[in-house]
PDBQT receptor file of N, H, CA, C and O in Angstrom, charges set to zero:
ATOM      1  N   UNK A   1     227.369  64.032 100.964  1.00  0.00    +0.000 N 
ATOM      2  CA  UNK A   1     226.598  64.752 101.949  1.00  0.00    +0.000 C 
ATOM      3  C   UNK A   1     225.069  64.219 101.886  1.00  0.00    +0.000 C 
ATOM      4  O   UNK A   1     224.461  64.036 100.831  1.00  0.00    +0.000 OA
ATOM      5  N   UNK A   2     224.646  64.042 102.931  1.00  0.00    +0.000 N 
ATOM      6  H   UNK A   2     225.140  64.191 103.788  1.00  0.00    +0.000 HD
ATOM      7  CA  UNK A   2     223.249  63.365 103.139  1.00  0.00    +0.000 C 
ATOM      8  C   UNK A   2     222.106  64.586 102.859  1.00  0.00    +0.000 C 
ATOM      9  O   UNK A   2     222.347  65.770 103.092  1.00  0.00    +0.000 OA
ATOM     10  N   UNK A   3     220.890  64.115 102.347  1.00  0.00    +0.000 N 
ATOM     11  H   UNK A   3     220.694  63.152 102.158  1.00  0.00    +0.000 HD
ATOM     12  CA  UNK A   3     219.784  65.131 102.221  1.00  0.00    +0.000 C 
ATOM     13  C   UNK A   3     218.788  64.636 103.176  1.00  0.00    +0.000 C 
ATOM     14  O   UNK A   3     218.539  63.443 103.350  1.00  0.00    +0.000 OA
ATOM     15  N   UNK A   4     218.227  65.628 103.792  1.00  0.00    +0.000 N 
ATOM     16  H   UNK A   4     218.429  66.597 103.651  1.00  0.00    +0.000 HD
ATOM     17  CA  UNK A   4     217.055  65.458 104.762  1.00  0.00    +0.000 C 
ATOM     18  C   UNK A   4     216.058  66.471 104.798  1.00  0.00    +0.000 C 
ATOM     19  O   UNK A   4     216.374  67.578 104.362  1.00  0.00    +0.000 OA
ATOM     20  N   UNK A   5     214.817  66.276 105.276  1.00  0.00    +0.000 N 
ATOM     21  H   UNK A   5     214.560  65.377 105.630  1.00  0.00    +0.000 HD
ATOM     22  CA  UNK A   5     213.747  67.183 105.343  1.00  0.00    +0.000 C 
ATOM     23  C   UNK A   5     213.689  67.711 106.836  1.00  0.00    +0.000 C 
ATOM     24  O   UNK A   5     213.765  66.996 107.835  1.00  0.00    +0.000 OA
ATOM     25  N   UNK A   6     213.537  69.114 106.812  1.00  0.00    +0.000 N 
ATOM     26  H   UNK A   6     213.475  69.695 106.000  1.00  0.00    +0.000 HD
ATOM     27  CA  UNK A   6     213.277  69.582 108.194  1.00  0.00    +0.000 C 
ATOM     28  C   UNK A   6     211.783  69.899 108.259  1.00  0.00    +0.000 C 
ATOM     29  O   UNK A   6     211.245  70.553 107.366  1.00  0.00    +0.000 OA
ATOM     30  N   UNK A   7     211.180  69.479 109.217  1.00  0.00    +0.000 N 
ATOM     31  H   UNK A   7     211.618  68.948 109.943  1.00  0.00    +0.000 HD
ATOM     32  CA  UNK A   7     209.688  69.506 109.389  1.00  0.00    +0.000 C 
ATOM     33  C   UNK A   7     209.464  70.931 110.211  1.00  0.00    +0.000 C 
ATOM     34  O   UNK A   7     210.157  71.250 111.177  1.00  0.00    +0.000 OA
ATOM     35  N   UNK A   8     208.487  71.659 109.721  1.00  0.00    +0.000 N 
ATOM     36  H   UNK A   8     207.925  71.400 108.936  1.00  0.00    +0.000 HD
ATOM     37  CA  UNK A   8     208.230  73.033 110.188  1.00  0.00    +0.000 C 
ATOM     38  C   UNK A   8     206.697  73.174 110.582  1.00  0.00    +0.000 C 
ATOM     39  O   UNK A   8     205.799  72.614 109.954  1.00  0.00    +0.000 OA
ATOM     40  N   UNK A   9     206.508  73.954 111.647  1.00  0.00    +0.000 N 
ATOM     41  H   UNK A   9     207.238  74.409 112.157  1.00  0.00    +0.000 HD
ATOM     42  CA  UNK A   9     205.128  74.417 111.971  1.00  0.00    +0.000 C 
ATOM     43  C   UNK A   9     204.549  75.452 111.094  1.00  0.00    +0.000 C 
ATOM     44  O   UNK A   9     205.174  75.725 110.070  1.00  0.00    +0.000 OA
ATOM     45  N   UNK A  10     203.370  76.109 111.365  1.00  0.00    +0.000 N 
ATOM     46  H   UNK A  10     202.862  75.887 112.197  1.00  0.00    +0.000 HD
ATOM     47  CA  UNK A  10     202.801  77.277 110.565  1.00  0.00    +0.000 C 
ATOM     48  C   UNK A  10     203.732  78.442 110.579  1.00  0.00    +0.000 C 
ATOM     49  O   UNK A  10     203.773  79.240 109.643  1.00  0.00    +0.000 OA
ATOM     50  N   UNK A  11     204.510  78.542 111.689  1.00  0.00    +0.000 N 
ATOM     51  H   UNK A  11     204.476  77.894 112.449  1.00  0.00    +0.000 HD
ATOM     52  CA  UNK A  11     205.465  79.793 111.865  1.00  0.00    +0.000 C 
ATOM     53  C   UNK A  11     206.786  79.526 111.117  1.00  0.00    +0.000 C 
ATOM     54  O   UNK A  11     207.542  80.483 110.947  1.00  0.00    +0.000 OA
ATOM     55  N   UNK A  12     207.098  78.413 110.696  1.00  0.00    +0.000 N 
ATOM     56  H   UNK A  12     206.484  77.636 110.835  1.00  0.00    +0.000 HD
ATOM     57  CA  UNK A  12     208.283  77.998 110.112  1.00  0.00    +0.000 C 
ATOM     58  C   UNK A  12     209.320  77.488 111.179  1.00  0.00    +0.000 C 
ATOM     59  O   UNK A  12     210.525  77.407 110.938  1.00  0.00    +0.000 OA
ATOM     60  N   UNK A  13     208.826  77.200 112.203  1.00  0.00    +0.000 N 
ATOM     61  H   UNK A  13     207.848  77.265 112.398  1.00  0.00    +0.000 HD
ATOM     62  CA  UNK A  13     209.709  76.683 113.367  1.00  0.00    +0.000 C 
ATOM     63  C   UNK A  13     209.892  75.298 113.131  1.00  0.00    +0.000 C 
ATOM     64  O   UNK A  13     208.954  74.673 112.636  1.00  0.00    +0.000 OA
ATOM     65  N   UNK A  14     211.078  74.651 113.440  1.00  0.00    +0.000 N 
ATOM     66  H   UNK A  14     211.840  75.159 113.842  1.00  0.00    +0.000 HD
ATOM     67  CA  UNK A  14     211.259  73.084 113.249  1.00  0.00    +0.000 C 
ATOM     68  C   UNK A  14     210.332  72.537 114.384  1.00  0.00    +0.000 C 
ATOM     69  O   UNK A  14     210.088  73.114 115.443  1.00  0.00    +0.000 OA
ATOM     70  N   UNK A  15     209.863  71.334 113.979  1.00  0.00    +0.000 N 
ATOM     71  H   UNK A  15     210.061  70.865 113.118  1.00  0.00    +0.000 HD
ATOM     72  CA  UNK A  15     209.032  70.400 114.812  1.00  0.00    +0.000 C 
ATOM     73  C   UNK A  15     209.573  69.088 114.668  1.00  0.00    +0.000 C 
ATOM     74  O   UNK A  15     210.177  68.747 113.651  1.00  0.00    +0.000 OA
ATOM     75  N   UNK A  16     209.368  68.299 115.697  1.00  0.00    +0.000 N 
ATOM     76  H   UNK A  16     208.877  68.576 116.523  1.00  0.00    +0.000 HD
ATOM     77  CA  UNK A  16     209.650  66.790 115.636  1.00  0.00    +0.000 C 
ATOM     78  C   UNK A  16     208.370  66.165 115.427  1.00  0.00    +0.000 C 
ATOM     79  O   UNK A  16     207.332  66.600 115.926  1.00  0.00    +0.000 OA
ATOM     80  N   UNK A  17     208.445  65.043 114.615  1.00  0.00    +0.000 N 
ATOM     81  H   UNK A  17     209.288  64.690 114.209  1.00  0.00    +0.000 HD
ATOM     82  CA  UNK A  17     207.211  64.333 114.405  1.00  0.00    +0.000 C 
ATOM     83  C   UNK A  17     207.586  62.880 114.711  1.00  0.00    +0.000 C 
ATOM     84  O   UNK A  17     208.349  62.315 113.927  1.00  0.00    +0.000 OA
ATOM     85  N   UNK A  18     207.130  62.243 115.752  1.00  0.00    +0.000 N 
ATOM     86  H   UNK A  18     206.511  62.702 116.389  1.00  0.00    +0.000 HD
ATOM     87  CA  UNK A  18     207.411  60.918 116.265  1.00  0.00    +0.000 C 
ATOM     88  C   UNK A  18     206.846  60.074 115.437  1.00  0.00    +0.000 C 
ATOM     89  O   UNK A  18     207.518  59.057 115.273  1.00  0.00    +0.000 OA
ATOM     90  N   UNK A  19     205.687  60.123 114.749  1.00  0.00    +0.000 N 
ATOM     91  H   UNK A  19     205.141  60.950 114.882  1.00  0.00    +0.000 HD
ATOM     92  CA  UNK A  19     204.851  59.168 113.873  1.00  0.00    +0.000 C 
ATOM     93  C   UNK A  19     205.505  59.143 112.513  1.00  0.00    +0.000 C 
ATOM     94  O   UNK A  19     205.197  58.223 111.756  1.00  0.00    +0.000 OA
ATOM     95  N   UNK A  20     206.444  60.130 112.090  1.00  0.00    +0.000 N 
ATOM     96  H   UNK A  20     206.693  60.877 112.705  1.00  0.00    +0.000 HD
ATOM     97  CA  UNK A  20     207.060  59.807 110.930  1.00  0.00    +0.000 C 
ATOM     98  C   UNK A  20     208.612  60.463 111.165  1.00  0.00    +0.000 C 
ATOM     99  O   UNK A  20     208.910  61.646 111.005  1.00  0.00    +0.000 OA
ATOM    100  N   UNK A  21     209.441  59.453 111.553  1.00  0.00    +0.000 N 
ATOM    101  H   UNK A  21     209.199  58.491 111.683  1.00  0.00    +0.000 HD
ATOM    102  CA  UNK A  21     210.723  59.837 111.754  1.00  0.00    +0.000 C 
ATOM    103  C   UNK A  21     211.697  60.446 110.788  1.00  0.00    +0.000 C 
ATOM    104  O   UNK A  21     211.738  59.938 109.668  1.00  0.00    +0.000 OA
ATOM    105  N   UNK A  22     212.423  61.378 111.033  1.00  0.00    +0.000 N 
ATOM    106  H   UNK A  22     212.390  61.791 111.943  1.00  0.00    +0.000 HD
ATOM    107  CA  UNK A  22     213.328  62.159 110.067  1.00  0.00    +0.000 C 
ATOM    108  C   UNK A  22     214.351  60.973 109.420  1.00  0.00    +0.000 C 
ATOM    109  O   UNK A  22     214.808  60.031 110.067  1.00  0.00    +0.000 OA
ATOM    110  N   UNK A  23     214.576  61.224 108.113  1.00  0.00    +0.000 N 
ATOM    111  H   UNK A  23     214.204  61.989 107.587  1.00  0.00    +0.000 HD
ATOM    112  CA  UNK A  23     215.353  60.222 107.517  1.00  0.00    +0.000 C 
ATOM    113  C   UNK A  23     216.471  61.033 106.777  1.00  0.00    +0.000 C 
ATOM    114  O   UNK A  23     216.319  62.192 106.394  1.00  0.00    +0.000 OA
ATOM    115  N   UNK A  24     217.602  60.298 106.623  1.00  0.00    +0.000 N 
ATOM    116  H   UNK A  24     217.725  59.356 106.934  1.00  0.00    +0.000 HD
ATOM    117  CA  UNK A  24     218.657  60.766 105.638  1.00  0.00    +0.000 C 
ATOM    118  C   UNK A  24     218.615  60.085 104.306  1.00  0.00    +0.000 C 
ATOM    119  O   UNK A  24     218.347  58.886 104.230  1.00  0.00    +0.000 OA
ATOM    120  N   UNK A  25     218.871  60.810 103.265  1.00  0.00    +0.000 N 
ATOM    121  H   UNK A  25     219.089  61.784 103.326  1.00  0.00    +0.000 HD
ATOM    122  CA  UNK A  25     218.762  60.253 101.907  1.00  0.00    +0.000 C 
ATOM    123  C   UNK A  25     220.149  60.445 101.227  1.00  0.00    +0.000 C 
ATOM    124  O   UNK A  25     220.926  61.325 101.599  1.00  0.00    +0.000 OA
ATOM    125  N   UNK A  26     220.419  59.595 100.229  1.00  0.00    +0.000 N 
ATOM    126  H   UNK A  26     219.788  58.880  99.927  1.00  0.00    +0.000 HD
ATOM    127  CA  UNK A  26     221.639  59.644  99.567  1.00  0.00    +0.000 C 
ATOM    128  C   UNK A  26     221.644  60.592  98.358  1.00  0.00    +0.000 C 
ATOM    129  O   UNK A  26     222.704  60.936  97.834  1.00  0.00    +0.000 OA
ATOM    130  N   UNK A  27     220.402  61.024  97.907  1.00  0.00    +0.000 N 
ATOM    131  H   UNK A  27     219.541  60.744  98.333  1.00  0.00    +0.000 HD
ATOM    132  CA  UNK A  27     220.234  61.828  96.835  1.00  0.00    +0.000 C 
ATOM    133  C   UNK A  27     218.998  62.753  96.971  1.00  0.00    +0.000 C 
ATOM    134  O   UNK A  27     218.033  62.451  97.674  1.00  0.00    +0.000 OA
ATOM    135  N   UNK A  28     219.082  63.823  96.301  1.00  0.00    +0.000 N 
ATOM    136  H   UNK A  28     219.866  64.068  95.731  1.00  0.00    +0.000 HD
ATOM    137  CA  UNK A  28     217.835  64.823  96.221  1.00  0.00    +0.000 C 
ATOM    138  C   UNK A  28     216.634  64.142  95.647  1.00  0.00    +0.000 C 
ATOM    139  O   UNK A  28     215.517  64.361  96.114  1.00  0.00    +0.000 OA
ATOM    140  N   UNK A  29     216.842  63.274  94.588  1.00  0.00    +0.000 N 
ATOM    141  H   UNK A  29     217.750  63.096  94.209  1.00  0.00    +0.000 HD
ATOM    142  CA  UNK A  29     215.726  62.456  94.106  1.00  0.00    +0.000 C 
ATOM    143  C   UNK A  29     215.091  61.504  95.024  1.00  0.00    +0.000 C 
ATOM    144  O   UNK A  29     213.871  61.368  94.938  1.00  0.00    +0.000 OA
ATOM    145  N   UNK A  30     215.722  60.858  95.854  1.00  0.00    +0.000 N 
ATOM    146  H   UNK A  30     216.713  60.969  95.924  1.00  0.00    +0.000 HD
ATOM    147  CA  UNK A  30     215.376  59.971  96.829  1.00  0.00    +0.000 C 
ATOM    148  C   UNK A  30     214.502  60.701  97.910  1.00  0.00    +0.000 C 
ATOM    149  O   UNK A  30     213.418  60.256  98.288  1.00  0.00    +0.000 OA
ATOM    150  N   UNK A  31     215.052  61.826  98.361  1.00  0.00    +0.000 N 
ATOM    151  H   UNK A  31     215.932  62.187  98.054  1.00  0.00    +0.000 HD
ATOM    152  CA  UNK A  31     214.270  62.715  99.230  1.00  0.00    +0.000 C 
ATOM    153  C   UNK A  31     213.053  63.139  98.779  1.00  0.00    +0.000 C 
ATOM    154  O   UNK A  31     212.052  63.092  99.494  1.00  0.00    +0.000 OA
ATOM    155  N   UNK A  32     213.047  63.567  97.607  1.00  0.00    +0.000 N 
ATOM    156  H   UNK A  32     213.860  63.605  97.026  1.00  0.00    +0.000 HD
ATOM    157  CA  UNK A  32     211.827  64.119  96.857  1.00  0.00    +0.000 C 
ATOM    158  C   UNK A  32     210.815  62.950  96.782  1.00  0.00    +0.000 C 
ATOM    159  O   UNK A  32     209.703  63.128  97.278  1.00  0.00    +0.000 OA
ATOM    160  N   UNK A  33     211.093  61.864  96.246  1.00  0.00    +0.000 N 
ATOM    161  H   UNK A  33     211.996  61.720  95.842  1.00  0.00    +0.000 HD
ATOM    162  CA  UNK A  33     210.317  60.736  96.144  1.00  0.00    +0.000 C 
ATOM    163  C   UNK A  33     209.670  60.198  97.389  1.00  0.00    +0.000 C 
ATOM    164  O   UNK A  33     208.536  59.719  97.376  1.00  0.00    +0.000 OA
ATOM    165  N   UNK A  34     210.451  60.292  98.511  1.00  0.00    +0.000 N 
ATOM    166  H   UNK A  34     211.372  60.681  98.522  1.00  0.00    +0.000 HD
ATOM    167  CA  UNK A  34     209.898  59.919  99.763  1.00  0.00    +0.000 C 
ATOM    168  C   UNK A  34     208.849  60.765 100.316  1.00  0.00    +0.000 C 
ATOM    169  O   UNK A  34     207.839  60.301 100.845  1.00  0.00    +0.000 OA
ATOM    170  N   UNK A  35     209.099  62.042 100.187  1.00  0.00    +0.000 N 
ATOM    171  H   UNK A  35     209.919  62.419  99.757  1.00  0.00    +0.000 HD
ATOM    172  CA  UNK A  35     208.197  63.231 100.483  1.00  0.00    +0.000 C 
ATOM    173  C   UNK A  35     206.879  63.064  99.812  1.00  0.00    +0.000 C 
ATOM    174  O   UNK A  35     205.802  63.303 100.359  1.00  0.00    +0.000 OA
ATOM    175  N   UNK A  36     207.033  62.635  98.581  1.00  0.00    +0.000 N 
ATOM    176  H   UNK A  36     207.907  62.442  98.137  1.00  0.00    +0.000 HD
ATOM    177  CA  UNK A  36     205.772  62.442  97.741  1.00  0.00    +0.000 C 
ATOM    178  C   UNK A  36     204.887  61.451  98.077  1.00  0.00    +0.000 C 
ATOM    179  O   UNK A  36     203.700  61.486  97.752  1.00  0.00    +0.000 OA
ATOM    180  N   UNK A  37     205.533  60.329  98.882  1.00  0.00    +0.000 N 
ATOM    181  H   UNK A  37     206.497  60.301  99.147  1.00  0.00    +0.000 HD
ATOM    182  CA  UNK A  37     204.945  59.196  99.297  1.00  0.00    +0.000 C 
ATOM    183  C   UNK A  37     204.202  59.537 100.845  1.00  0.00    +0.000 C 
ATOM    184  O   UNK A  37     203.185  58.956 101.224  1.00  0.00    +0.000 OA
ATOM    185  N   UNK A  38     204.870  60.515 101.584  1.00  0.00    +0.000 N 
ATOM    186  H   UNK A  38     205.696  60.987 101.276  1.00  0.00    +0.000 HD
ATOM    187  CA  UNK A  38     204.493  60.676 102.994  1.00  0.00    +0.000 C 
ATOM    188  C   UNK A  38     204.011  62.019 103.488  1.00  0.00    +0.000 C 
ATOM    189  O   UNK A  38     203.796  62.246 104.679  1.00  0.00    +0.000 OA
ATOM    190  N   UNK A  39     203.842  62.952 102.458  1.00  0.00    +0.000 N 
ATOM    191  H   UNK A  39     204.017  62.768 101.491  1.00  0.00    +0.000 HD
ATOM    192  CA  UNK A  39     203.487  64.214 102.758  1.00  0.00    +0.000 C 
ATOM    193  C   UNK A  39     202.177  64.351 103.606  1.00  0.00    +0.000 C 
ATOM    194  O   UNK A  39     202.046  65.161 104.525  1.00  0.00    +0.000 OA
ATOM    195  N   UNK A  40     201.196  63.438 103.176  1.00  0.00    +0.000 N 
ATOM    196  H   UNK A  40     201.302  62.780 102.430  1.00  0.00    +0.000 HD
ATOM    197  CA  UNK A  40     199.836  63.433 104.011  1.00  0.00    +0.000 C 
ATOM    198  C   UNK A  40     200.058  63.026 105.347  1.00  0.00    +0.000 C 
ATOM    199  O   UNK A  40     199.437  63.583 106.253  1.00  0.00    +0.000 OA
ATOM    200  N   UNK A  41     200.937  62.045 105.599  1.00  0.00    +0.000 N 
ATOM    201  H   UNK A  41     201.442  61.593 104.863  1.00  0.00    +0.000 HD
ATOM    202  CA  UNK A  41     201.047  61.627 107.016  1.00  0.00    +0.000 C 
ATOM    203  C   UNK A  41     201.670  62.837 107.751  1.00  0.00    +0.000 C 
ATOM    204  O   UNK A  41     201.253  63.154 108.865  1.00  0.00    +0.000 OA
ATOM    205  N   UNK A  42     202.585  63.458 107.188  1.00  0.00    +0.000 N 
ATOM    206  H   UNK A  42     202.925  63.200 106.284  1.00  0.00    +0.000 HD
ATOM    207  CA  UNK A  42     203.299  64.781 107.824  1.00  0.00    +0.000 C 
ATOM    208  C   UNK A  42     202.227  65.712 108.121  1.00  0.00    +0.000 C 
ATOM    209  O   UNK A  42     202.130  66.156 109.265  1.00  0.00    +0.000 OA
ATOM    210  N   UNK A  43     201.394  66.062 107.192  1.00  0.00    +0.000 N 
ATOM    211  H   UNK A  43     201.473  65.702 106.263  1.00  0.00    +0.000 HD
ATOM    212  CA  UNK A  43     200.437  67.047 107.442  1.00  0.00    +0.000 C 
ATOM    213  C   UNK A  43     199.428  66.664 108.537  1.00  0.00    +0.000 C 
ATOM    214  O   UNK A  43     198.990  67.524 109.301  1.00  0.00    +0.000 OA
ATOM    215  N   UNK A  44     199.069  65.407 108.613  1.00  0.00    +0.000 N 
ATOM    216  H   UNK A  44     199.424  64.708 107.992  1.00  0.00    +0.000 HD
ATOM    217  CA  UNK A  44     198.196  64.950 109.594  1.00  0.00    +0.000 C 
ATOM    218  C   UNK A  44     198.826  64.956 110.924  1.00  0.00    +0.000 C 
ATOM    219  O   UNK A  44     198.151  65.020 111.952  1.00  0.00    +0.000 OA
ATOM    220  N   UNK A  45     200.075  64.892 110.919  1.00  0.00    +0.000 N 
ATOM    221  H   UNK A  45     200.624  64.840 110.085  1.00  0.00    +0.000 HD
ATOM    222  CA  UNK A  45     200.838  64.838 112.136  1.00  0.00    +0.000 C 
ATOM    223  C   UNK A  45     201.191  66.396 112.707  1.00  0.00    +0.000 C 
ATOM    224  O   UNK A  45     201.828  66.574 113.746  1.00  0.00    +0.000 OA
ATOM    225  N   UNK A  46     200.759  67.314 111.997  1.00  0.00    +0.000 N 
ATOM    226  H   UNK A  46     200.243  67.170 111.153  1.00  0.00    +0.000 HD
ATOM    227  CA  UNK A  46     200.893  68.760 112.335  1.00  0.00    +0.000 C 
ATOM    228  C   UNK A  46     202.061  69.579 111.579  1.00  0.00    +0.000 C 
ATOM    229  O   UNK A  46     202.360  70.720 111.931  1.00  0.00    +0.000 OA
ATOM    230  N   UNK A  47     202.644  68.966 110.604  1.00  0.00    +0.000 N 
ATOM    231  H   UNK A  47     202.401  68.039 110.318  1.00  0.00    +0.000 HD
ATOM    232  CA  UNK A  47     203.778  69.619 109.816  1.00  0.00    +0.000 C 
ATOM    233  C   UNK A  47     202.996  70.440 108.749  1.00  0.00    +0.000 C 
ATOM    234  O   UNK A  47     202.115  69.907 108.074  1.00  0.00    +0.000 OA
ATOM    235  N   UNK A  48     203.284  71.541 108.635  1.00  0.00    +0.000 N 
ATOM    236  H   UNK A  48     204.000  71.974 109.184  1.00  0.00    +0.000 HD
ATOM    237  CA  UNK A  48     202.717  72.559 107.764  1.00  0.00    +0.000 C 
ATOM    238  C   UNK A  48     203.606  72.898 106.449  1.00  0.00    +0.000 C 
ATOM    239  O   UNK A  48     203.180  73.213 105.338  1.00  0.00    +0.000 OA
ATOM    240  N   UNK A  49     204.778  72.770 106.811  1.00  0.00    +0.000 N 
ATOM    241  H   UNK A  49     205.124  72.514 107.714  1.00  0.00    +0.000 HD
ATOM    242  CA  UNK A  49     205.888  72.912 105.688  1.00  0.00    +0.000 C 
ATOM    243  C   UNK A  49     207.096  72.210 105.940  1.00  0.00    +0.000 C 
ATOM    244  O   UNK A  49     207.442  71.831 107.059  1.00  0.00    +0.000 OA
ATOM    245  N   UNK A  50     207.811  72.019 104.758  1.00  0.00    +0.000 N 
ATOM    246  H   UNK A  50     207.530  72.327 103.850  1.00  0.00    +0.000 HD
ATOM    247  CA  UNK A  50     209.182  71.232 105.029  1.00  0.00    +0.000 C 
ATOM    248  C   UNK A  50     210.294  72.088 104.214  1.00  0.00    +0.000 C 
ATOM    249  O   UNK A  50     210.041  72.757 103.212  1.00  0.00    +0.000 OA
ATOM    250  N   UNK A  51     211.357  71.973 104.718  1.00  0.00    +0.000 N 
ATOM    251  H   UNK A  51     211.563  71.429 105.532  1.00  0.00    +0.000 HD
ATOM    252  CA  UNK A  51     212.693  72.446 103.925  1.00  0.00    +0.000 C 
ATOM    253  C   UNK A  51     213.454  71.294 103.543  1.00  0.00    +0.000 C 
ATOM    254  O   UNK A  51     213.468  70.328 104.305  1.00  0.00    +0.000 OA
ATOM    255  N   UNK A  52     214.112  71.266 102.425  1.00  0.00    +0.000 N 
ATOM    256  H   UNK A  52     214.101  72.052 101.805  1.00  0.00    +0.000 HD
ATOM    257  CA  UNK A  52     215.091  70.273 102.034  1.00  0.00    +0.000 C 
ATOM    258  C   UNK A  52     216.560  70.760 102.163  1.00  0.00    +0.000 C 
ATOM    259  O   UNK A  52     217.022  71.727 101.556  1.00  0.00    +0.000 OA
ATOM    260  N   UNK A  53     217.213  69.990 103.005  1.00  0.00    +0.000 N 
ATOM    261  H   UNK A  53     216.838  69.205 103.497  1.00  0.00    +0.000 HD
ATOM    262  CA  UNK A  53     218.700  70.417 103.227  1.00  0.00    +0.000 C 
ATOM    263  C   UNK A  53     219.622  69.358 102.771  1.00  0.00    +0.000 C 
ATOM    264  O   UNK A  53     219.305  68.176 102.905  1.00  0.00    +0.000 OA
ATOM    265  N   UNK A  54     220.753  69.711 102.236  1.00  0.00    +0.000 N 
ATOM    266  H   UNK A  54     221.011  70.671 102.128  1.00  0.00    +0.000 HD
ATOM    267  CA  UNK A  54     221.907  68.947 101.977  1.00  0.00    +0.000 C 
ATOM    268  C   UNK A  54     222.916  69.300 102.885  1.00  0.00    +0.000 C 
ATOM    269  O   UNK A  54     223.589  70.312 102.688  1.00  0.00    +0.000 OA
ATOM    270  N   UNK A  55     223.119  68.472 103.999  1.00  0.00    +0.000 N 
ATOM    271  H   UNK A  55     222.572  67.650 104.159  1.00  0.00    +0.000 HD
ATOM    272  CA  UNK A  55     223.970  69.102 105.109  1.00  0.00    +0.000 C 
ATOM    273  C   UNK A  55     223.420  70.213 105.810  1.00  0.00    +0.000 C 
ATOM    274  O   UNK A  55     222.341  70.126 106.397  1.00  0.00    +0.000 OA
ATOM    275  N   UNK A  56     224.150  71.322 105.778  1.00  0.00    +0.000 N 
ATOM    276  H   UNK A  56     225.026  71.392 105.301  1.00  0.00    +0.000 HD
ATOM    277  CA  UNK A  56     223.660  72.483 106.257  1.00  0.00    +0.000 C 
ATOM    278  C   UNK A  56     223.186  73.496 105.227  1.00  0.00    +0.000 C 
ATOM    279  O   UNK A  56     222.726  74.565 105.629  1.00  0.00    +0.000 OA
ATOM    280  N   UNK A  57     223.267  73.226 103.892  1.00  0.00    +0.000 N 
ATOM    281  H   UNK A  57     223.640  72.358 103.566  1.00  0.00    +0.000 HD
ATOM    282  CA  UNK A  57     222.801  74.049 102.872  1.00  0.00    +0.000 C 
ATOM    283  C   UNK A  57     221.302  73.770 102.575  1.00  0.00    +0.000 C 
ATOM    284  O   UNK A  57     220.870  72.624 102.455  1.00  0.00    +0.000 OA
ATOM    285  N   UNK A  58     220.512  74.918 102.462  1.00  0.00    +0.000 N 
ATOM    286  H   UNK A  58     220.863  75.849 102.560  1.00  0.00    +0.000 HD
ATOM    287  CA  UNK A  58     219.089  74.662 102.280  1.00  0.00    +0.000 C 
ATOM    288  C   UNK A  58     218.815  74.762 100.667  1.00  0.00    +0.000 C 
ATOM    289  O   UNK A  58     219.152  75.725  99.978  1.00  0.00    +0.000 OA
ATOM    290  N   UNK A  59     218.190  73.677 100.228  1.00  0.00    +0.000 N 
ATOM    291  H   UNK A  59     217.915  72.895 100.788  1.00  0.00    +0.000 HD
ATOM    292  CA  UNK A  59     217.903  73.499  98.686  1.00  0.00    +0.000 C 
ATOM    293  C   UNK A  59     216.479  74.199  98.572  1.00  0.00    +0.000 C 
ATOM    294  O   UNK A  59     216.314  75.179  97.846  1.00  0.00    +0.000 OA
ATOM    295  N   UNK A  60     215.446  73.629  99.343  1.00  0.00    +0.000 N 
ATOM    296  H   UNK A  60     215.580  72.833  99.933  1.00  0.00    +0.000 HD
ATOM    297  CA  UNK A  60     214.085  74.249  99.265  1.00  0.00    +0.000 C 
ATOM    298  C   UNK A  60     213.950  74.802 100.697  1.00  0.00    +0.000 C 
ATOM    299  O   UNK A  60     214.330  74.188 101.694  1.00  0.00    +0.000 OA
ATOM    300  N   UNK A  61     213.293  76.188 100.707  1.00  0.00    +0.000 N 
ATOM    301  H   UNK A  61     212.984  76.687  99.897  1.00  0.00    +0.000 HD
ATOM    302  CA  UNK A  61     212.804  76.621 102.037  1.00  0.00    +0.000 C 
ATOM    303  C   UNK A  61     211.345  76.668 102.032  1.00  0.00    +0.000 C 
ATOM    304  O   UNK A  61     210.672  77.010 101.060  1.00  0.00    +0.000 OA
ATOM    305  N   UNK A  62     210.846  76.272 103.281  1.00  0.00    +0.000 N 
ATOM    306  H   UNK A  62     211.392  75.994 104.071  1.00  0.00    +0.000 HD
ATOM    307  CA  UNK A  62     209.489  76.269 103.750  1.00  0.00    +0.000 C 
ATOM    308  C   UNK A  62     208.515  76.037 102.500  1.00  0.00    +0.000 C 
ATOM    309  O   UNK A  62     207.783  76.929 102.073  1.00  0.00    +0.000 OA
ATOM    310  N   UNK A  63     208.578  74.776 101.967  1.00  0.00    +0.000 N 
ATOM    311  H   UNK A  63     209.172  74.050 102.314  1.00  0.00    +0.000 HD
ATOM    312  CA  UNK A  63     207.607  74.254 100.953  1.00  0.00    +0.000 C 
ATOM    313  C   UNK A  63     206.318  73.891 101.696  1.00  0.00    +0.000 C 
ATOM    314  O   UNK A  63     206.420  73.096 102.630  1.00  0.00    +0.000 OA
ATOM    315  N   UNK A  64     205.194  74.356 101.402  1.00  0.00    +0.000 N 
ATOM    316  H   UNK A  64     205.111  75.002 100.643  1.00  0.00    +0.000 HD
ATOM    317  CA  UNK A  64     203.953  74.141 102.078  1.00  0.00    +0.000 C 
ATOM    318  C   UNK A  64     203.558  72.758 101.792  1.00  0.00    +0.000 C 
ATOM    319  O   UNK A  64     203.853  72.248 100.710  1.00  0.00    +0.000 OA
ATOM    320  N   UNK A  65     202.871  72.080 102.749  1.00  0.00    +0.000 N 
ATOM    321  H   UNK A  65     202.631  72.494 103.628  1.00  0.00    +0.000 HD
ATOM    322  CA  UNK A  65     202.333  70.738 102.300  1.00  0.00    +0.000 C 
ATOM    323  C   UNK A  65     200.878  70.660 102.076  1.00  0.00    +0.000 C 
ATOM    324  O   UNK A  65     200.260  69.615 101.873  1.00  0.00    +0.000 OA
ATOM    325  N   UNK A  66     200.361  71.888 102.132  1.00  0.00    +0.000 N 
ATOM    326  H   UNK A  66     200.863  72.737 102.297  1.00  0.00    +0.000 HD
ATOM    327  CA  UNK A  66     198.811  72.138 101.889  1.00  0.00    +0.000 C 
ATOM    328  C   UNK A  66     198.692  72.324 100.251  1.00  0.00    +0.000 C 
ATOM    329  O   UNK A  66     199.436  73.010  99.550  1.00  0.00    +0.000 OA
ATOM    330  N   UNK A  67     197.695  71.627  99.874  1.00  0.00    +0.000 N 
ATOM    331  H   UNK A  67     197.090  71.070 100.443  1.00  0.00    +0.000 HD
ATOM    332  CA  UNK A  67     197.430  71.725  98.291  1.00  0.00    +0.000 C 
ATOM    333  C   UNK A  67     197.242  73.234  97.944  1.00  0.00    +0.000 C 
ATOM    334  O   UNK A  67     196.777  74.017  98.774  1.00  0.00    +0.000 OA
ATOM    335  N   UNK A  68     197.577  73.574  96.827  1.00  0.00    +0.000 N 
ATOM    336  H   UNK A  68     197.954  72.938  96.154  1.00  0.00    +0.000 HD
ATOM    337  CA  UNK A  68     197.442  74.955  96.358  1.00  0.00    +0.000 C 
ATOM    338  C   UNK A  68     195.804  75.263  96.159  1.00  0.00    +0.000 C 
ATOM    339  O   UNK A  68     195.427  76.368  95.768  1.00  0.00    +0.000 OA
TER     340      UNK A  68
């Protein structure tokens, strides 16, 4: 099953970001590494939070991209 990030706005609604296309990953570790490299671009493009999914199963829900 593929892993992927769902991009969300401030209300938690899904958003599409053309500047950073959605990608599918073969492992959770690959997905997490990719997010660690691109979270700033996502934030600049208007993404406030992300959820990590494996197929239809949610692994992480609404993880903020804003620094704590």
